[in-house]
C-alpha positions in Angstrom: 84.5 95.6 159.4 86.7 97.7 157.2 85.4 100.6 154.8 85.8 98.1 151.7 83.8 95.3 153.5 81.2 97.9 154.4 80.8 99.1 151.0 80.4 95.5 149.7 77.8 94.6 152.2 75.7 97.9 151.2 75.9 97.0 147.6 75.0 93.4 147.8 71.7 91.7 146.9 70.6 88.5 148.4 68.0 85.8 147.6 65.9 85.0 150.5 64.9 81.5 149.2 66.0 79.2 146.3 64.6 80.5 143.1 65.7 80.4 139.5 67.3 83.7 138.2 68.6 84.9 135.1 72.6 84.7 134.6 72.8 88.4 134.6 71.0 88.9 137.9 73.1 85.8 139.3 76.3 87.9 138.2 75.2 90.9 140.0 74.5 88.9 143.1 77.7 86.8 143.3 79.8 89.8 142.3 78.0 92.2 144.8 77.2 94.7 142.0 74.2 96.8 143.1 71.4 97.5 140.6 72.5 101.3 140.6 75.8 100.0 139.4 74.2 98.0 136.5 76.7 96.4 134.2 74.5 97.2 131.2 74.3 100.4 129.1 71.2 102.6 130.3 68.3 102.1 127.6 69.6 98.7 126.5 67.1 95.7 126.6 69.5 93.9 129.2 69.4 97.0 131.5 65.8 97.1 131.8 65.3 93.4 131.8 67.4 93.3 135.0 65.4 95.8 136.7 62.2 94.2 135.9 63.4 90.8 137.1 64.7 92.3 140.2 61.7 94.0 141.0 59.5 91.1 140.6 61.6 89.2 142.9 61.6 92.1 145.4 57.9 92.5 145.4 57.7 88.7 146.3 60.2 89.2 149.1 62.5 86.9 147.4 65.5 89.4 147.0 67.1 91.8 149.7 68.5 94.8 148.3 70.1 97.9 149.9 68.3 101.3 150.2 69.5 102.7 147.1 68.4 99.6 144.9 65.2 99.5 147.0 64.4 103.0 145.7 65.0 102.1 142.0 62.7 99.0 142.4 60.1 100.8 143.9 60.2 103.7 141.1 58.7 103.1 137.5 62.2 102.5 136.1 61.9 99.9 133.5 58.3 100.6 132.7 57.3 103.0 129.8 54.6 105.0 128.3 54.0 107.0 125.1 54.3 110.9 124.5 53.3 112.2 121.1 53.6 108.8 119.7 57.1 108.0 120.9 58.1 105.5 123.5 59.1 107.0 126.9 61.0 105.1 129.5 59.7 106.3 133.0 62.2 107.4 135.6 65.2 106.5 133.5 68.1 109.1 133.6 67.8 111.5 130.3 71.1 111.1 128.4 71.9 114.3 126.3 71.8 113.5 122.8 75.1 114.8 121.4 77.1 113.8 118.5 80.0 111.9 119.9 82.0 112.5 116.7 81.6 116.2 116.8 84.9 118.2 117.0 86.2 121.8 116.0 88.5 122.5 113.1 89.7 126.1 112.7 86.9 127.3 115.3 84.2 125.6 113.2 82.0 122.5 114.4 82.8 119.5 112.3 81.8 115.9 112.2 84.4 113.4 112.2 84.8 110.5 109.9 81.9 111.6 107.8 83.0 112.4 104.0 81.1 115.2 102.2 81.3 116.3 98.7 83.2 119.7 98.0 81.4 121.5 95.0 84.1 124.4 94.9 87.1 122.2 96.3 90.0 121.2 94.5 89.1 117.5 95.1 85.7 115.8 94.9 85.5 115.0 98.7 86.6 116.0 102.0 86.5 114.4 105.4 87.7 115.5 109.0 89.5 112.9 111.1 91.3 112.8 114.5 95.3 112.8 114.0 96.6 112.5 117.3 95.4 115.5 119.2 94.7 117.4 116.2 91.7 117.3 113.7 93.0 117.1 110.2 90.9 117.9 107.1 91.5 115.1 104.5 90.7 115.8 100.7 90.4 112.8 98.4 89.2 111.7 95.0 90.0 113.1 91.7 90.4 116.8 90.9 87.3 118.6 89.7 89.0 119.4 86.3 89.6 115.6 85.6 85.9 114.9 84.9 86.3 111.3 86.3 83.6 109.4 87.8 83.7 106.7 90.4 83.0 103.4 88.6 82.6 101.0 91.4 79.6 99.4 89.9 81.9 97.6 87.4 83.5 94.5 88.9 86.5 94.6 86.4 87.0 98.3 87.1 86.7 97.8 91.0 89.4 95.2 90.9 91.8 97.3 88.7 91.3 100.2 91.2 92.0 97.9 94.4 95.0 96.5 92.6 96.4 99.9 91.6 95.8 101.8 94.8 96.7 98.8 96.9 93.5 99.2 98.8 94.4 96.0 101.2 97.2 98.0 102.6 95.1 101.3 103.1 94.5 101.3 107.0 95.4 104.8 108.1 92.3 107.2 108.2 94.4 110.4 108.1 95.4 109.5 104.6 93.4 110.2 101.1 94.1 106.6 100.0 92.1 105.1 103.0 89.2 107.2 102.0 89.3 106.7 98.2 89.4 103.0 98.9 86.5 103.0 101.4 84.3 105.6 99.6 81.6 103.3 98.6 80.7 102.7 102.4 79.2 106.2 102.4 77.8 105.8 98.7 74.3 106.9 99.9 75.3 110.3 101.7 77.8 111.1 98.9 75.1 110.5 96.2 77.0 107.6 94.5 75.3 105.3 91.9 76.8 102.2 93.7 77.7 101.2 97.1 79.6 98.1 95.6 82.9 98.1 97.7 86.2 98.5 95.7 
């Protein structure tokens, strides 16, 4: 037996008798994917459902698993308790909560693709975006001195704005035009009166 076959043999699960199983468990069995290599994202409902289903069959001796999977099924993985009023999954790996959109701009931590107001800036808003390997600051909106306000709550004005700015063509997140055309998506965080899209 070569090394690859040995790994497949070690990772496979086998049903010991004919029993109905979910498509997800069947997929793992047929493709020789161990529970430790679960195809579902950790903490997703499908992830825990698969573990619970496999455990139920394993405890009834209807499913044979390798040593690593046996250890998972003999643990409390898929079960939960409550701590300080919050649901806590037992024996599940802890995933550090980090902002996936964090980046550095000129040595400062910034969040990408999250527009903010600029009280003292030359434009009303700013947003940090990824431009290739670099982080770029994009300023957009009217200048502070213009005194204009966003009037996307008016269907006629919104239609006029879309036409003037050719919003249907604005696809590049590194340009002010893209953010001006999509500013309503961030209405709540920017304090806009309406979230009606341009």
